[in-house]
C-alpha positions in Angstrom: 0.0 0.0 0.0 1.6 3.3 -1.0 2.4 5.8 1.7 0.1 8.8 2.1 1.5 12.0 0.9 1.8 14.7 3.5 0.0 17.9 2.5 2.2 20.9 2.6 0.3 24.1 3.5 0.8 26.9 1.1 3.2 29.6 2.1 1.7 32.7 3.6 1.9 35.6 1.2 3.7 38.8 2.4 1.3 41.4 3.8 3.5 44.5 3.2 5.5 45.1 0.0 7.6 48.2 -0.5 7.4 49.8 -4.0 10.8 51.5 -3.6 12.9 48.4 -2.8 13.3 45.3 -4.8 11.6 42.1 -3.7 13.9 39.8 -1.9 13.5 36.3 -0.5 12.2 36.3 3.1 14.5 34.9 5.8 13.9 31.5 7.2 11.6 31.2 10.2 14.6 30.3 12.5 16.4 33.5 11.5 13.4 35.9 12.0 13.9 38.4 14.9 11.5 37.7 17.8 9.1 40.5 18.4 6.6 41.1 21.2 3.1 41.0 19.7 1.4 41.9 22.9 0.8 45.5 24.2 2.4 45.9 27.6 0.3 47.8 30.1 1.9 50.4 32.4 2.8 48.9 35.7 5.3 49.2 38.5 7.7 46.9 36.6 7.7 48.9 33.3 7.3 52.5 34.6 10.3 54.8 34.8 8.8 56.7 37.7 10.0 56.3 41.2 8.3 53.9 43.7 6.9 56.7 45.9 5.1 58.3 43.0 3.6 55.0 41.8 2.3 54.1 45.3 1.0 57.6 46.0 -1.0 57.6 42.7 -2.3 54.1 43.1 -5.3 52.9 45.0 -3.4 50.7 47.4 -5.2 50.4 50.8 -2.5 48.8 52.9 -3.1 49.7 56.5 -0.9 52.7 57.4 -1.3 53.5 61.0 1.4 55.6 62.8 1.7 55.1 66.5 3.9 56.2 69.4 4.0 55.7 73.1 0.8 57.2 74.6 1.4 60.6 76.2 0.9 60.6 80.0 -2.3 62.2 81.3 -0.4 63.4 84.4 2.6 62.4 86.5 3.1 58.7 86.3 3.2 56.9 89.6 6.0 54.5 90.5 3.4 51.6 90.4 2.5 52.4 86.8 6.1 52.7 85.6 7.0 49.4 87.3 3.9 47.7 85.9 4.7 48.8 82.4 8.4 47.8 82.7 7.5 44.3 84.0 4.9 43.8 81.2 7.2 44.8 78.4 10.2 42.9 79.7 8.3 39.8 80.8 9.9 37.4 78.2 13.5 38.5 79.0 12.8 38.4 82.8 11.2 34.9 82.5 14.0 33.4 80.5 16.7 34.8 82.8 15.9 32.0 85.3 17.0 29.3 83.0 20.3 27.5 83.9 22.1 25.2 81.4 24.9 22.9 82.3 26.6 20.5 79.9 24.0 21.2 77.3 21.1 20.3 79.6 18.6 22.5 81.3 19.3 22.2 85.0 16.9 24.9 86.2 13.9 25.8 84.0 13.0 29.3 83.0 10.9 31.5 85.3 12.4 30.6 88.6 13.2 34.2 89.6 9.8 35.4 88.3 7.9 32.8 90.2 9.6 33.8 93.5 9.0 37.5 93.0 5.4 36.8 91.8 4.5 35.2 95.1 5.2 38.4 97.1 3.2 40.7 94.8 -0.3 41.7 96.0 -3.2 40.6 93.8 -4.3 44.1 92.9 -0.9 44.8 91.4 -0.8 41.4 89.7 -3.8 42.4 87.6 -2.1 45.3 86.0 1.0 43.3 85.1 -1.2 40.5 83.8 -3.1 42.8 81.5 0.1 44.2 80.0 1.7 40.7 79.5 -1.5 39.6 77.7 -1.2 42.6 75.4 2.5 42.3 74.6 3.3 38.6 75.0 0.0 36.8 74.5 1.4 34.6 71.7 4.2 33.4 74.1 1.9 32.2 76.8 0.9 28.5 77.1 -2.3 27.3 78.8 -0.2 25.9 81.7 1.6 29.1 82.2 -1.7 31.1 82.1 -3.2 28.8 84.7 -0.2 28.9 87.1 0.5 32.6 87.1 -2.4 34.6 85.7 -5.5 33.1 87.2 -6.0 35.8 89.8 -9.2 35.9 91.9 -11.9 37.1 91.7 -11.7 37.5 87.9 -10.6 34.7 85.6 -9.8 36.7 82.5 -9.0 34.8 79.3 -9.3 37.0 76.2 -9.0 34.8 73.1 -8.3 37.7 70.9 -5.0 38.3 72.7 -4.1 34.7 73.6 -3.8 32.3 70.7 -3.5 29.4 73.1 -7.0 30.2 74.3 -8.6 30.8 70.9 -7.2 27.5 69.6 -7.8 25.3 72.7 -10.2 22.4 72.2 -10.3 21.4 75.9 -10.1 23.8 78.9 -9.4 21.3 81.6 -6.0 22.8 82.2 -7.6 26.1 83.2 -9.8 24.7 86.0 -8.7 26.4 89.3 -7.7 24.4 92.3 -10.4 23.2 94.5 -9.3 25.6 97.3 -9.6 28.7 95.1 -12.7 27.8 93.0 -15.1 29.6 95.4 -13.1 32.8 95.1 -13.9 33.5 91.5 -17.0 35.6 90.7 -16.1 36.7 87.1 -15.4 34.6 84.0 -14.3 36.5 80.9 -13.6 33.9 78.2 -14.0 35.5 74.8 -13.3 34.4 71.2 -12.4 30.9 72.2 -13.7 29.6 68.9 -12.3 26.1 69.3 -13.6 25.5 72.8 -16.3 22.8 72.8 -19.7 23.1 74.4 -18.8 20.4 76.8 -15.4 22.0 77.6 -17.0 25.3 78.4 -19.6 23.6 80.6 -16.9 21.7 82.4 -15.0 24.9 83.3 -18.1 26.6 84.5 -19.1 23.6 86.6 -16.0 24.1 88.8 -16.8 27.8 89.3 -20.1 27.7 91.2 -20.0 31.3 92.6 -19.8 33.1 89.3 -21.8 36.3 89.0 -20.6 37.6 85.6 -20.1 35.3 82.6 -18.8 36.6 79.3 -18.6 34.0 76.5 -18.7 36.4 73.6 -17.3 34.8 70.4 -17.3 31.2 71.8 -19.0 29.9 68.7 -19.5 26.4 70.0 -21.2 27.4 73.3 -24.7 26.0 73.4 -27.3 24.1 75.4 -24.8 22.2 77.6 -23.2 25.4 78.7 -26.5 27.1 79.5 -27.7 24.0 81.4 -24.5 24.0 83.6 -24.9 27.8 84.3 -28.5 27.2 85.4 -27.5 24.2 87.7 -24.3 25.6 89.2 -24.3 29.4 89.1 -27.1 30.5 91.4 -25.7 34.0 91.9 -25.6 34.9 88.2 -26.2 38.6 87.5 -24.7 39.3 84.0 -24.3 37.0 81.0 -23.0 37.8 77.5 -23.7 35.1 74.9 -23.1 37.1 71.7 -21.6 35.0 68.9 -22.6 31.7 70.4 -25.0 28.8 69.4 -27.4 29.7 72.1 -31.0 29.9 70.8 -34.4 31.1 71.8 -35.1 28.1 74.0 -32.0 28.6 76.1 -32.6 32.4 76.5 -36.1 31.7 77.8 -34.7 29.2 80.3 -32.2 31.7 81.6 -34.8 34.3 82.0 -37.1 32.0 83.9 -34.3 31.0 86.2 -32.5 34.3 86.8 -34.9 36.9 85.4 -35.6 38.8 88.7 -32.0 39.1 89.6 -30.4 39.4 86.2 -28.7 42.8 85.6 -27.3 42.2 82.1 -28.2 40.0 79.1 -26.6 40.2 75.7 -27.5 37.9 72.8 -27.5 38.4 69.0 -28.4 36.5 65.8 -31.3 34.7 67.4 -34.7 34.5 65.6 -37.4 34.8 68.2 -40.4 32.8 67.0 -42.4 32.7 70.3 -42.0 35.9 72.3 -44.8 35.1 74.7 -43.1 31.9 75.8 -39.6 33.2 75.9 -40.4 36.3 78.0 -43.2 34.9 80.1 -41.2 35.5 83.3 -41.2 39.3 83.0 -41.1 42.0 84.0 -37.4 42.2 84.8 -36.9 44.9 87.4 -33.1 44.6 87.7 -32.1 44.3 84.1 -29.9 47.4 83.2 -27.8 46.2 80.2 -29.8 44.7 77.4 -28.7 43.6 73.9 -31.3 42.0 71.7 -31.3 41.4 67.9 -33.1 44.3 66.2 -35.6 42.0 64.6 -36.8 40.6 67.9 -40.4 42.0 67.6 -40.8 42.6 63.9 -39.0 39.7 62.1 -39.3 39.5 58.3 -41.7 37.1 56.8 -40.7 33.5 56.3 -41.0 34.0 52.5 -38.3 36.7 52.6 -36.0 34.5 54.6 -36.5 31.5 52.2 -35.9 33.7 49.2 -32.7 35.2 50.7 -31.5 31.7 51.5 -32.1 30.5 48.0 -30.6 33.5 46.2 -27.8 34.0 48.7 -28.5 37.7 49.0 -31.3 40.2 48.9 -31.8 43.3 46.9 -33.1 45.4 49.8 -33.9 45.1 53.4 -37.0 43.1 54.3 -40.2 44.8 55.4 -40.9 44.4 59.1 -44.0 42.6 60.2 -46.3 44.5 62.6 -46.0 43.4 66.2 -49.0 41.2 67.0 -51.5 42.7 69.5 -51.2 39.5 71.5 -47.5 39.9 72.1 -46.6 40.5 75.8 -43.8 42.9 74.7 -44.8 46.0 72.7 -42.4 48.8 71.7 -44.9 51.3 73.0 -44.8 49.6 76.4 -41.2 48.5 76.4 -40.6 50.2 79.8 -43.2 47.9 81.4 -41.1 44.8 80.7 -37.7 46.5 81.2 -38.2 49.4 83.6 -34.5 49.9 84.7 -32.6 50.0 81.4 -29.5 52.1 81.3 -27.7 50.5 78.3 -29.8 49.5 75.3 -28.2 47.8 72.2 -30.5 46.9 69.2 -28.2 46.1 66.3 -30.0 45.9 63.0 -33.2 47.4 64.4 -36.1 46.5 62.0 -39.3 48.4 62.9 -42.2 49.9 60.9 -42.5 53.6 60.4 -44.0 55.7 63.2 -43.0 53.1 65.8 -42.7 54.6 69.3 -40.2 52.9 71.7 -41.2 54.0 75.2 -38.4 53.8 77.9 -38.4 55.0 81.5 -37.7 58.7 81.2 -34.2 59.9 82.1 -32.6 56.6 82.8 -30.8 55.6 79.6 -27.0 56.2 79.5 -26.1 54.4 76.2 -28.1 53.9 73.1 -26.7 51.8 70.2 -28.6 51.3 67.0 -26.1 50.7 64.3 -24.0 50.8 62.2 -25.4 49.1 59.2 -28.7 47.4 59.2 -32.1 48.6 57.9 -32.8 52.4 58.0 -34.3 53.3 61.4 -37.2 55.9 61.3 -35.8 59.3 62.4 -39.1 59.9 64.3 -38.4 56.9 66.6 -34.9 58.2 67.5 -36.3 61.7 68.1 -38.8 60.4 70.7 -36.1 58.4 72.5 -33.6 61.2 72.6 -36.2 63.7 73.8 -37.1 61.5 76.8 -33.5 60.7 77.7 -31.6 64.0 77.1 -30.7 64.5 80.7 -28.8 61.2 81.1 -27.5 60.1 77.7 -23.7 59.8 77.5 -23.2 57.6 74.4 -25.2 57.4 71.2 -24.4 55.2 68.2 -26.6 55.6 65.1 -26.6 54.1 61.6 -28.9 54.6 58.6 -31.8 57.0 59.3 -35.1 56.9 57.4 -36.3 60.5 56.9 -39.8 61.9 57.6 -42.2 62.1 54.7 -41.7 65.9 54.3 -40.2 68.1 51.7 -36.4 68.1 51.4 -36.3 71.8 52.1 -37.7 71.1 55.6 -34.8 68.9 56.5 -36.5 65.5 56.4 -36.7 65.6 60.2 -32.9 65.5 60.5 -32.9 69.1 61.8 -35.4 68.2 64.5 -33.1 65.3 65.6 -30.1 67.6 65.6 -31.9 70.0 68.0 -32.9 67.2 70.3 -29.3 65.9 70.4 -28.0 69.3 71.1 -29.8 69.2 74.4 -27.8 66.1 75.5 -25.4 68.2 77.6 -23.7 65.1 79.2 -22.9 63.4 75.9 -19.4 61.9 75.8 -19.5 59.7 72.7 -21.4 60.2 69.4 -21.2 57.9 66.3 -23.0 58.4 63.0 -22.0 55.6 60.7 -23.9 55.0 57.5 -23.3 52.0 55.2 -20.3 52.7 52.9 -22.1 51.2 49.9 -25.6 52.6 50.5 -28.5 51.6 52.7 -30.5 49.9 49.9 -33.2 52.6 50.4 -33.4 55.5 47.9 -35.0 57.9 50.4 -32.5 57.1 53.1 -29.5 57.5 50.8 -30.8 60.8 49.5 -31.4 62.2 52.9 -28.2 61.0 54.4 -26.3 62.5 51.5 -27.8 65.9 51.9 -28.8 66.4 55.5 -26.4 64.4 57.7 -24.7 67.6 59.0 -28.0 68.7 60.5 -27.8 65.7 62.9 -24.3 66.5 64.5 -23.8 70.1 63.5 -25.8 71.9 66.2 -24.2 69.8 68.9 -20.7 70.4 67.8 -21.4 74.2 67.8 -23.1 74.0 71.2 -22.7 72.1 74.5 -20.9 69.0 73.0 -17.6 71.0 73.0 -17.6 70.9 76.8 -18.3 67.1 77.2 -17.6 65.1 74.0 -14.6 62.8 74.1 -15.2 60.5 71.1 -16.7 61.4 67.7 -17.0 59.2 64.7 -18.6 60.3 61.4 -18.9 58.1 58.4 -21.6 59.6 56.2 -22.0 60.0 52.4 -22.3 63.8 52.7 -19.2 66.0 52.5 -17.9 67.3 55.9 -17.3 71.0 56.4 -14.1 71.8 58.2 -15.9 74.9 59.6 -18.0 72.6 61.8 -14.9 71.9 64.0 -14.0 75.5 64.6 -14.9 76.9 68.0 -17.9 79.2 68.2 -17.5 82.0 70.7 -20.6 82.7 72.7 -21.5 84.8 75.7 -22.1 81.8 78.0 -19.0 79.9 77.0 -15.6 80.8 78.4 -12.9 81.5 75.9 -10.5 79.4 78.0 -12.8 76.3 77.7 -10.8 73.3 76.5 -12.7 70.7 74.5 -12.1 67.3 76.0 -12.2 65.5 72.6 -9.8 62.5 72.6 -10.8 60.5 69.6 -11.9 61.7 66.2 -12.7 59.3 63.3 -13.4 60.6 59.8 -12.7 57.6 57.6 -13.2 58.2 53.8 -14.6 61.7 54.6 -15.0 64.2 51.8 -13.5 67.2 53.5 -14.0 70.5 51.8 -10.9 72.3 53.1 -8.2 70.1 54.7 -6.0 73.1 55.6 -8.9 74.6 57.6 -9.6 71.3 59.3 -6.0 71.1 60.4 -6.2 74.5 62.0 -9.5 73.6 63.6 -8.0 70.4 65.1 -5.4 72.5 67.0 -8.3 73.6 69.2 -8.5 70.0 70.5 -5.3 69.8 72.6 -6.5 66.5 74.3 -6.8 64.6 71.0 -5.1 61.2 71.2 -6.4 59.2 68.3 -7.1 60.5 64.8 -8.5 58.5 61.8 -8.3 60.3 58.5 -7.9 57.3 56.2 -9.0 57.8 52.7 -9.1 61.6 52.9 -7.1 64.2 51.0 -5.1 65.4 54.0 -1.5 66.5 53.1 1.9 66.4 54.8 1.7 70.2 55.5 -1.8 69.7 57.1 -0.5 66.9 59.4 2.4 69.1 60.4 0.0 71.7 61.7 -2.1 69.1 63.5 0.9 67.5 65.3 2.2 70.9 66.4 -1.2 71.7 68.0 -2.1 68.3 69.3 0.9 67.2 71.3 -0.9 64.2 72.9 -1.6 62.4 69.6 -0.3 58.8 69.8 -2.3 57.1 67.0 -3.0 58.4 63.4 -4.5 56.4 60.6 -3.5 57.6 57.2 -4.4 54.6 55.1 -4.9 55.5 51.4 -4.2 59.2 52.0 -2.7 60.2 48.7 -1.7 63.6 49.9 0.7 62.1 52.4 4.1 60.9 51.2 4.0 57.1 51.1 7.0 56.8 53.3 5.4 59.0 55.9 2.0 57.2 56.3 3.3 54.7 58.8 5.8 57.0 60.4 4.2 60.4 60.4 5.6 61.2 63.9 9.2 60.4 63.0 9.0 62.0 59.6 7.8 65.3 60.9 10.2 65.3 63.8 13.2 65.1 61.5 12.0 68.2 59.6 
């Protein structure tokens, strides 16, 4: 059988022919010069500009926080200086006790520390412990924490600072000795995400005299833990179960067992299906600190939840269901069930418009409704602030739903601003709208045009005498003129504003130079967040000269700041 002939493809004709030069034979493919047929985009590898210019003009959002040692509020005592030194030098002091001979450890580390630790009073040990947790949390083992830092009456185990706690499956090592178990009244075990429900229950079982239990962030805590609390901790007064698996059934059992003596209850992410059964042990005369999910009385319909579960997301926030008339808890009679509230947290509050939340007049100290979550009717906030203006010290608001009036009338934001202005004891105010919108057209429009009416009157009035922390994250531009002092007949010119923390992340500031001069009127300022703004090096120089107590400045994504200065703004300006 004859072999098949291989088909030779025809040669590709030349695409460009010059009329002025004679036609010559093309070089062989192996001798053709290699050319890059792809267009190279401009990048840090191909640009001829220097690195500083590239990073400054880019949209890099690497965290750029400048810090320095906090400035003292007064003359430091010998106790504070010694406590700070012991905390910072713990690792070196601990390892000094190790003795090695012939390559073997004869005396283990920590001998000298243990001997000195025995003679230190408990009230001084607590300060040293807190600093060691802060600086050397990753160095500490469970056994070391148990032996040295279990100091009655508070067993403090912050998982966010101690990796050995956050990763521990079993907590048997942390159980105090039988002779000291009755001395513990507080258990602060937070963010121990690996601790099992049985392990947490076992630890609580050996601490029968607990009055305060904080298990925030212990994601596996559930029914066994709650059952042990009910059986063993008869003196319980406060419990924090945020971020756990505890459900409505366990909350109802806790309220029936401790409702009359309970002073604090914090839960979240719980869907309450049967309010009358869960809160049938009310009223709760001693409950002062209360945190409930914002959808507790007006949960969305089951159809909305099923659609959101199928789609994986929702276009907008759900519509709240009206509170049934048969419910034993009504917003309009909230004070009947909780008459002694001083701290109220309702994250993600979902309520119908024109809802009235009645609280016992002039008892509330802290109100937190936000950030994020559905827009809250501004009329509801107005009524709460109006009845609590004499006592409120901390207010945290998120998205606000305007009144159905003309935009020229302020959408009700001006009324809220005047009510807030009367809070002459206010020390903390936060107004934080969603960065990507509230999913409500009216809310976004009102927040983008009238947010300044909420905080402006207070800043120009009595807040300058009391406010210590201010955080504004709103879609509307911020006027630097709002921070300038306003002289009045009833305000002394020598009055110093006590503001210590100012957060303006991603703020659209109209005049950064004027803002810098205005901030010099806050000599007590210690923390400043200007990330994402157009502040410049010259502006920061003015701020640092006028605010000598500043110890933390966030300049992330500030293109007006030299990229080499963003993390070292203090050292950079000191050299100039």
